[in-house]
C-alpha positions in Angstrom: 12.9 -16.6 -10.6 12.4 -19.4 -8.1 14.3 -17.3 -5.5 11.8 -14.5 -5.9 8.9 -16.9 -5.5 10.4 -18.3 -2.3 11.0 -14.8 -0.9 7.3 -13.9 -1.7 6.2 -17.0 0.2 8.1 -15.7 3.2 5.9 -12.5 3.3 2.6 -14.1 2.1 -0.2 -13.4 4.6 -3.2 -15.7 4.9 -6.8 -15.1 6.1 -8.4 -17.4 8.6 -10.3 -19.1 5.8 -7.2 -19.7 3.9 -5.5 -21.2 6.9 -8.5 -23.4 7.6 -8.4 -24.7 4.0 -4.6 -25.3 4.2 -5.0 -27.3 7.4 -8.3 -29.0 6.4 -10.2 -27.8 9.4 -13.1 -25.4 10.2 -12.5 -21.7 10.7 -13.4 -22.0 14.4 -10.8 -24.6 14.8 -8.1 -22.3 13.5 -9.0 -19.7 16.1 -9.0 -22.4 18.8 -5.7 -23.8 17.6 -4.2 -20.3 17.7 -5.4 -19.7 21.2 -4.0 -23.1 22.5 -0.7 -22.6 20.7 -1.3 -25.5 18.3 -0.4 -23.2 15.4 1.6 -20.0 15.3 -0.1 -16.8 16.5 -1.5 -14.5 13.8 -0.3 -11.0 13.0 -2.7 -8.2 13.8 -2.6 -5.7 11.0 -5.3 -3.4 12.4 -8.1 -3.7 14.9 -10.1 -5.9 12.7 -7.5 -7.4 10.3 -5.7 -10.6 11.4 -3.5 -12.7 9.2 -1.1 -15.6 9.5 2.3 -15.7 7.9 2.6 -18.6 5.4 6.3 -19.1 6.3 5.4 -19.5 10.0 2.8 -22.1 9.2 5.1 -24.0 6.9 7.8 -24.2 9.6 5.3 -25.3 12.2 3.9 -28.0 9.9 7.4 -29.2 9.0 8.2 -29.6 12.8 4.9 -31.5 13.4 5.5 -34.0 10.6 9.2 -34.4 10.0 10.1 -36.4 6.9 6.7 -35.9 5.3 7.0 -33.7 2.2 4.5 -33.1 -0.6 
């Protein structure tokens, strides 16, 4: 069952508000961080729908803070 949950996390897509909550920043900061390369680029699902992969954000955060685990 844990393996299924881990696989689901690999395909989980987050909205900009969810990413902001995860990082503890404002929504505008998420867009700015995305443009400057401070976080992984989002996936464009359609003209108006943009999401971030949770797995990409986790890898990025693990690289930025090695040794820090929750």
